[in-house]
Phi, psi and omega in degrees: 000144180258110188246133171252124174253130182229124180223162180212146180130199182272192186306319181296338177273338185267322185304315180298323180292323177296321178296317179294319179299316181297316180293321180295320177297318180297334180274001176098007178275155170271128187223135169237134178253120176260121189209165175292162175279159169057040182281343183086002181267131178289119184263343178057232182264013181295148174279107186241132174245136182273144172279349182081021178234156183227097181293325181298317179294321178299317180294318179296325183283321187237357183077189181234103175197155177297321180301313180296320180297318180290319181296323184253025185303309184286323187274334185236303188296312183296316177300323178295314180293331175296320176299319180295312187285309184277314179297320177297321179295317180298317181296321180291317180297322181294325185279332181052064183281169172271342184205139176245127178241125193216153172284145181303335177294336180277075189297338183276351186303315179297324178299314182293317179300317179296320180295325180274348181072035181237157178288157176228147183232127180265143181246110175271099177302322173226157184287104180230342188250325187269108185296146174206154174279344190291323182201156179286161177298138177300136180091002179253272178240162182258331180267132181293150179234036174063223182302335181286351176306326182301328183293332183294342181282354177286343182300324182297332180294341181295335182298320180297326179288318182297332185240041181298319184293322178294319177293326176297323177297319179291322178302316179293324180298319184263356180072031181287131178257327180281142177283330184268138177256163180290156177284153176300144176293334177196162171241124178252135175239111180282060185233142179284130174295348177289337178247350176218084179304141184291123177294148181291337186264011172281144176291162183295340182283355180261128186233123169274105188272340196095161185295149176264111184229162175255064188300331182282354181247068178291114187297138176284132180273148172299150186305316182299318180289316181301318179293321182296312187287341180258006186261008179138176184299145176205158173257133176264142175220130178195141182240024172056234184270009182284133179213082181203152177080196186268091183295326181291320177300314180298314181299317179297317181296318182295316179295318180299317180294316179301316181291323176303326184267005180071028184245155171276174186216128173252118184243125175257115186284340182060227178263018175124016181286337178222137170229138178262121179301145182306326182284356178257353181290152179180179182294339181270004180233122175246124181248125177227167177280315181208154176218165174280116178299323180300322183277333189262316191294335178296340180263345186280147175280335178198159179231129175252115187211175188279345179088020171295149188298327178297316179290323177301311179300316182297317181293319180291320178299323180279356183058038181258123178302142184237149164242120183263129177241087188285148178248304192202173173059233185279353187297316175299327178300310181291323176302317180290314182298314183292326176296316179298330181273000180076023183261342178213163168290174177302139180297151178255116175305142188301331178282349181254016181282095179244168179300311179298319182295316181290321180298316179295320181294323178294324175298316180294322181300321180297327179291341179277354188305315180301318179293320179297321180298322177298315180294318179300321179296317179296319182291333181295340179270356183271146169226078186299324181294316178293319178301315180297315182296322178296318178295319180295319179298324180290328180292318183285000000 
């Protein structure tokens, strides 16, 4: 089967697609991955086509906040989304696949699939499209409102309105006459049912597959990091692609708490979410830009992170207690969900990250360890990537 995978966003949006592409290639399928540039994801020998957009640079230039996105909508956000919508469509048309599997940001994918006469499958990295009474759409509200939760899923439809001209360009490109596109053949969610039980009101076409990971590719750690993580207890802290607020304040607070507890600290600065003040540096603090969560978190006594789904899965798989400090998008959703399930303490808003708050949260996180161990055991039996590939083969 000839499969086109198309994704857009930061590293957390690209990694699952790269894992699926790798597994599909190993199974003998022809696969092309259409993705942003400079995602930080190791692509190896994968056939990758660029959309001509760079989310990492956008985040470095403007940070991550709704305010920044609105302020720079015309100058930054819209040009990036044009690359995703129009550039993604061109790449798909050129490849002529038998099946298109796409991230919801790639709004043009259904148009292209219909033009080519092939099925398309949408991948909800986090639950934003499929309505349910069980919980609100990720990125909207954090507290459930019962049956009205279903209404929060209408927010995703606004994207099609915001980018009508770009979608119109693709319609003209493919010669589409109908305004309505076909429904996805299936919806795949690379999420573990151990942390998001399947709601009863989801249609049968929606599948919680478990996370898509490259488990067989345990990243080799740099010597300095490898020595640090095996040299005794440490707390890990990293906020991924988040770059907003007072990064130095956060870094100082995290180091202070670790030292109060007699622990060392491994800090991943990402694109600027944490900075360690010079007066806090020492032999007990290792600062790096990025590390493999799969390789590191299994050694950590606790993880302080933003609550992106990739990091959540990695921490739960490693049975490592977490303190979630959410910034934006789906992160408050996961912070709330995991707290409700007894898997983490209540999330700490990033502006409220103080030494007393973090110290208390780490104490609570340790009390969650038995429940986390249960979830880790359940997740160890999952092979989300294989499950997804099996479902895709059945569709074609």
